C-alpha positions in Angstrom: 0.1 0.1 0.0 1.8 3.2 -1.3 0.2 6.5 -1.3 2.9 9.0 -1.4 6.0 10.1 0.5 3.9 11.7 3.2 3.3 9.8 6.3 -0.4 8.8 6.7 -1.9 10.0 10.0 -4.9 8.6 11.8 -6.9 11.8 11.6 -6.9 11.1 7.8 -8.5 7.8 8.1 -12.0 7.0 8.7 -12.0 5.0 12.0 -13.4 1.9 10.4 -10.4 1.6 8.0 -7.6 2.3 10.7 -6.9 -1.5 11.0 -6.9 -2.1 7.3 -4.1 0.5 6.8 -2.1 -0.9 9.9 -2.4 2.2 12.0 -4.0 0.3 15.0 -3.3 -2.9 16.6 0.2 -4.3 16.0 1.9 -1.8 13.6 4.3 -3.3 11.2 7.9 -2.9 12.3 9.0 0.6 10.9 12.2 1.9 10.0 13.1 5.3 11.6 13.2 8.1 8.8 16.4 9.6 10.4 18.4 6.5 10.7 16.8 3.5 9.0 19.4 1.1 10.7 17.1 1.7 13.7 13.5 0.5 13.7 10.6 0.2 16.2 7.5 -1.8 16.7 4.3 -0.1 18.0 1.1 -1.6 19.6 -2.1 0.5 19.7 -5.1 -0.9 21.2 -7.9 -0.1 18.8 -10.7 0.1 21.2 -9.1 2.6 23.4 -7.5 4.9 20.7 -8.8 8.3 19.8 -7.6 8.8 16.2 -8.2 12.7 16.1 -8.2 14.0 19.6 -8.0 17.6 18.2 -11.0 17.3 15.8 -14.7 16.8 16.3 -15.6 13.9 13.8 -14.2 11.1 15.8 -16.6 8.8 17.3 -13.9 8.2 19.9 -13.6 11.9 20.8 -14.2 11.3 24.5 -11.2 9.1 24.8 -7.9 10.9 26.3 -4.6 10.4 24.6 -3.1 7.2 25.4 -0.1 7.1 27.6 2.8 5.5 25.9 4.9 2.8 27.4 8.6 2.4 25.8 10.1 -0.9 26.2 13.8 -0.8 25.8 15.4 -4.4 25.0 18.3 -5.9 26.4 21.6 -7.1 24.7 19.8 -10.0 23.1 17.4 -7.5 21.2 14.4 -9.6 22.2 11.3 -7.3 21.7 8.7 -10.2 21.6 7.0 -9.0 24.8 5.2 -6.2 22.7 3.6 -9.2 20.8 2.5 -11.3 23.7 2.6 -10.5 27.5 2.3 -6.8 27.1 -0.7 -6.7 24.9 -3.1 -7.6 27.8 -1.2 -4.7 29.9 -1.9 -2.2 26.9 -5.5 -3.3 26.7 -6.3 -3.2 30.5 -4.4 0.1 31.3 -4.9 1.2 28.5 -1.9 2.4 26.9 0.2 2.2 23.7 3.4 0.1 23.7 6.5 1.1 21.8 9.5 -1.2 21.4 12.6 0.5 19.7 15.1 -1.9 18.1 18.8 -1.0 18.0 20.5 -3.8 16.0 23.9 -5.1 17.1 27.1 -4.2 14.8 25.8 -0.9 14.2 28.9 0.7 15.2 31.3 -2.1 14.1 31.6 -6.0 13.7 31.4 -6.7 17.5 29.3 -3.9 18.7 26.7 -5.1 21.4 26.7 -2.0 23.6 26.6 1.3 21.7 23.0 2.0 22.3 23.3 1.4 26.0 25.7 4.3 26.4 23.5 6.6 24.2 26.3 7.6 21.9 29.1 6.2 19.7 31.0 7.2 16.7 27.9 6.6 14.3 25.0 6.2 16.8 22.9 8.7 19.1 20.4 6.3 20.5 19.0 9.0 22.7 18.3 11.2 19.6 17.0 8.1 17.7 14.3 7.7 20.5 13.5 11.3 20.5 12.9 10.9 16.7 10.7 7.9 17.0 8.5 9.9 19.5 8.4 12.6 17.0 7.1 10.3 14.3 4.6 8.8 16.6 3.4 12.2 17.6 2.8 13.1 13.9 1.0 9.9 12.9 -0.6 9.0 16.0 -1.8 12.2 17.7 -3.9 10.1 20.0 -0.8 9.0 21.8 0.8 11.1 24.5 4.5 11.5 23.6 5.6 14.7 25.5 6.1 12.6 28.6 6.5 8.8 28.4 6.9 5.7 30.6 10.2 4.0 30.2 11.1 0.4 31.1 14.3 -1.4 30.5 16.0 -4.5 31.8 19.8 -5.4 31.7 21.0 -3.5 28.6 17.6 -1.7 28.5 18.2 -0.6 32.1 21.4 1.0 31.3 19.7 3.0 28.4 16.9 3.8 30.7 18.9 5.6 33.7 21.2 7.3 31.2 18.2 8.7 29.3 16.7 9.8 32.6 19.9 11.8 33.2 19.7 13.6 30.0 16.0 13.9 29.4 14.1 13.8 32.7 11.4 16.2 31.4 10.5 13.6 28.8 9.7 11.0 31.3 6.7 10.6 33.7 8.2 7.4 35.2 11.1 5.1 34.5 11.7 1.5 35.7 15.6 0.7 35.7 15.8 -3.1 35.7 19.1 -5.0 36.6 21.7 -3.0 34.7 25.2 -4.6 34.5 26.9 -1.2 34.3 25.7 2.2 35.7 26.7 5.7 35.2 27.2 7.5 38.5 26.3 11.2 38.9 30.1 11.6 39.3 31.7 14.8 38.1 35.2 13.3 38.4 34.8 10.5 35.9 34.0 10.7 32.1 30.9 9.2 30.4 29.7 6.5 30.7 31.2 5.9 34.1 30.3 9.4 35.3 29.1 12.6 34.0 32.0 15.0 34.0 32.0 15.4 30.1 28.2 14.8 29.6 27.3 18.5 28.7 30.0 18.5 26.0 29.0 15.1 24.6 25.3 15.5 24.4 25.1 19.3 24.8 22.7 18.8 27.6 23.0 20.0 31.1 22.3 17.3 33.9 20.2 18.8 36.4 19.6 16.7 39.6 16.5 18.7 40.4 14.9 17.7 37.2 15.9 14.0 37.6 14.0 13.9 40.9 10.6 14.7 39.2 9.8 11.5 37.4 8.7 8.4 39.5 11.7 6.0 39.5 11.8 2.3 40.1 15.2 0.2 40.5 14.1 -3.4 40.1 16.4 -6.7 40.4 16.2 -10.2 41.4 17.5 -11.5 44.8 19.6 -14.0 43.0 21.0 -11.6 40.3 24.5 -11.7 42.0 26.8 -13.2 39.4 29.0 -11.4 37.0 28.3 -11.9 33.4 29.8 -15.1 32.0 31.8 -15.4 35.3 35.0 -14.1 36.7 37.2 -16.3 34.2 35.2 -14.8 31.2 35.8 -11.3 32.7 39.5 -12.0 32.9 39.6 -13.5 29.4 37.7 -10.5 27.8 40.0 -8.0 29.7 43.1 -9.7 28.1 41.6 -9.9 24.7 40.7 -6.1 24.7 44.1 -5.4 25.9 45.7 -7.4 22.9 43.3 -5.9 20.4 43.9 -2.4 21.7 47.8 -2.8 21.5 47.5 -4.0 17.8 45.1 -1.3 16.8 46.2 1.6 19.1 46.8 3.9 16.2 43.1 3.3 14.7 41.4 3.3 18.1 41.8 7.0 19.0 39.2 7.9 21.5 36.7 5.3 20.5 37.5 3.1 23.5 36.9 5.9 25.9 33.0 5.3 25.5 33.5 1.4 26.0 31.8 -0.2 28.9 34.3 -1.7 31.5 34.2 -5.3 32.4 31.7 -6.0 35.0 33.1 -6.2 38.7 29.8 -7.0 40.6 26.5 -8.6 40.3 23.4 -6.5 39.3 22.0 -6.6 42.8 25.0 -5.0 44.4 25.4 -2.6 41.5 21.8 -1.4 41.7 22.0 -1.1 45.5 24.8 1.0 45.4 23.3 3.3 42.7 20.2 3.5 45.1 22.4 4.5 47.9 24.3 7.3 46.0 21.2 8.6 44.4 19.5 9.0 47.9 22.5 11.1 49.0 21.8 13.3 46.1 18.2 13.6 46.9 16.9 11.3 44.3 14.3 9.1 45.6 13.8 5.7 43.9 11.7 2.7 44.8 14.1 -0.4 45.1 12.3 -3.6 44.4 14.2 -6.9 45.0 12.2 -9.8 43.7 12.8 -12.8 45.7 14.2 -15.9 44.3 14.9 -14.4 40.7 18.1 -14.3 39.0 18.9 -12.3 35.8 15.7 -12.9 33.9 13.6 -10.2 32.6 10.3 -12.1 32.9 11.0 -12.7 36.6 10.6 -9.2 37.6 8.1 -7.9 34.8 5.1 -8.3 37.0 6.6 -6.1 39.5 7.5 -3.5 36.9 4.0 -3.3 35.5 2.5 -3.1 39.0 4.7 -0.1 39.5 3.7 1.6 36.2 0.2 0.7 35.7 -1.3 2.8 38.5 0.9 5.9 37.3 -0.3 5.5 33.8 -3.9 5.4 34.8 -3.5 8.5 36.9 -1.6 10.4 34.2 -2.9 14.0 34.1 -4.3 14.5 30.6 
C-alpha cells in the first residue's frame, strides 16, 4: 500500500479503516526516517484509541490520549513482549506500547553495547528515541508523547537510567531493571562511568533537581548476583581487549573511551549502590528486589508493570 511520501496519519483515515491501513493494533515494524538502521514496533489498542483528539468528527472523541510505554530491549534484542505479554497490559491500562530496536553491529563488527551508552561514533540512540517519539506524535496524535513511561531490563536498564539523566522532562516514570553497568552522577569521571563530560558530549546539562521529578523504580532479582559470564570470562575478555587495543592503537583513537568496562559486581550489588548514591543526591527511587529471581527479565516484569500501571492510569491528561 503506497500513497505518497507523506506519512499517513490517523486523523486522515475513517475509524473503520484504521486497521486496514495498519495504524491500530500491531503496527508493522517501521524503519526510523532519520536513521533506517534503527526500527521500532508499536502496539495501539484499537478500542481505546482516539484517532483525532483535536477534531470533532471522531466517534472516540471522548477518549483521552493514550499514555505510551517504551520497552527498551536488552543485549539480546528481544522485543517479543510487545507481541505477547504486554498486549493484555496495553488493553487493560489502557496504553500504547513502543519497542525500539537497535540492532547489534551498528557501530562495528562486534558492537553490542553502543545503544546502551547513548552515543558512539555513528549512533546517538538518545536522539533516535526522540525521533521515534516525533514520528509517533505526527502519525498517532492520540498517543501522548511529550512525557512517556520507560522500562528497560539489563542493557535496556542501562539505556533507561542514562536517558533519565539527560531527558528527565520527557519521562513521567522510569523502571531501571538490573543493569550490569551504571553511570554515577560523578563529576570526576567521564561518560559512561560518570558525567564529567556529559554536557560537551550531549549538549545537555544534567540537572539533579529535574531527575527527581519522574517516578523511578530500580528493580532486580535477589539471585542476580553473578558477574556476566563468570570471573574467568571477565579476565579473558579483559586480556582480549588489551591485545586488540595494542595492535589497533593507532586506529582506536578516542573510540575506546566510550566502551563499558568489564563487570566487577553482580547486578544486585550494582543497583543497591546506585540507589544509595542517588539517595545522597536527594533522588528518591523505589528499590524492588524480587525474591528468588536471577537475571531474568520475565521474573521481574510483573513487579515492573505493577509499578507503572497505576501511574499511567492516573496520568494527568
